C-alpha positions as CSV (number, residue, x, y, z in Angstrom):
1,X,-174.5,-84.2,-104.2
2,X,-171.2,-83.0,-102.7
3,X,-168.0,-84.0,-104.4
4,X,-165.7,-86.1,-102.1
5,X,-162.9,-84.2,-100.6
6,X,-159.4,-85.1,-101.8
7,X,-157.2,-86.9,-99.2
8,X,-155.0,-83.8,-98.8
9,X,-158.0,-81.6,-98.0
10,X,-159.2,-84.0,-95.3
11,X,-155.6,-84.0,-93.9
12,X,-155.5,-80.3,-93.8
13,X,-158.9,-80.0,-92.1
14,X,-157.9,-82.6,-89.4
15,X,-154.6,-80.8,-88.9
16,X,-156.5,-77.5,-88.5
17,X,-158.9,-79.1,-85.9
18,X,-155.9,-80.4,-84.0
19,X,-154.2,-77.0,-84.1
20,X,-157.4,-75.3,-82.9
21,X,-157.6,-77.7,-80.0
22,X,-154.0,-77.0,-79.2
23,X,-154.6,-73.3,-79.2
24,X,-157.5,-73.8,-76.8
25,X,-155.4,-75.7,-74.4
26,X,-152.6,-73.1,-74.8
27,X,-155.2,-70.4,-73.6
28,X,-156.1,-72.6,-70.6
29,X,-152.4,-73.0,-69.7
30,X,-152.0,-69.2,-70.0
31,X,-154.9,-68.7,-67.5
32,X,-153.4,-71.3,-65.2
33,X,-150.1,-69.4,-65.3
34,X,-151.9,-66.1,-64.7
35,X,-153.7,-67.6,-61.7
36,X,-150.4,-68.9,-60.3
37,X,-148.8,-65.4,-60.7
38,X,-151.7,-63.8,-58.9
39,X,-151.5,-66.4,-56.1
40,X,-147.7,-66.2,-55.8
41,X,-147.6,-62.4,-55.9
42,X,-147.1,-62.1,-52.1
43,X,-144.3,-64.7,-52.1
44,X,-140.7,-64.2,-52.9
45,X,-138.9,-66.8,-55.1
46,X,-137.7,-69.7,-53.0
47,X,-139.6,-68.6,-49.9
48,X,-142.1,-71.4,-50.2
49,X,-140.7,-74.5,-51.9
50,X,-144.1,-75.8,-52.8
51,X,-145.0,-72.6,-54.7
52,X,-141.7,-72.6,-56.5
53,X,-142.0,-76.3,-57.6
54,X,-145.6,-75.7,-58.8
55,X,-144.5,-72.6,-60.7
56,X,-141.6,-74.5,-62.3
57,X,-143.9,-77.4,-63.3
58,X,-146.5,-75.1,-64.8
59,X,-143.8,-73.3,-66.8
60,X,-142.3,-76.6,-68.0
61,X,-145.7,-78.0,-69.1
62,X,-146.6,-74.7,-70.8
63,X,-143.2,-74.6,-72.7
64,X,-143.6,-78.2,-73.9
65,X,-147.2,-77.5,-75.0
66,X,-146.2,-74.3,-76.8
67,X,-143.6,-76.2,-78.8
68,X,-146.1,-78.9,-79.7
69,X,-148.6,-76.3,-80.7
70,X,-146.1,-74.5,-82.9
71,X,-145.2,-77.9,-84.6
72,X,-148.9,-78.6,-85.2
73,X,-149.4,-75.1,-86.6
74,X,-146.5,-75.5,-89.0
75,X,-147.8,-78.9,-90.1
76,X,-151.2,-77.4,-90.9
77,X,-149.5,-74.6,-92.9
78,X,-147.4,-77.1,-94.8
79,X,-150.5,-79.2,-95.6
80,X,-152.2,-76.1,-97.0
81,X,-149.2,-75.0,-99.0
82,X,-148.8,-78.6,-100.3
83,X,-152.4,-78.8,-101.3
84,X,-152.1,-75.5,-103.3
85,X,-148.9,-76.6,-105.0
86,X,-150.1,-80.0,-106.0
């Protein structure tokens, strides 16, 4: 019979799963940005307003998501450190 995990261990595992999911979405956003750069290669900045707006929106979403991913990663690290100290 497996011993029950302590509450802090369960919290650390769920934070790791959330962080792993965030990293996966981060990779998808990277691929979207790469696709945008390849599609916009022949355009100069401001030449096509639609391309410029789409690029700015992708960069804004990616930036927000990166900050959220960093926060989740730091929470996971803090939970692991707290578990080892306690």
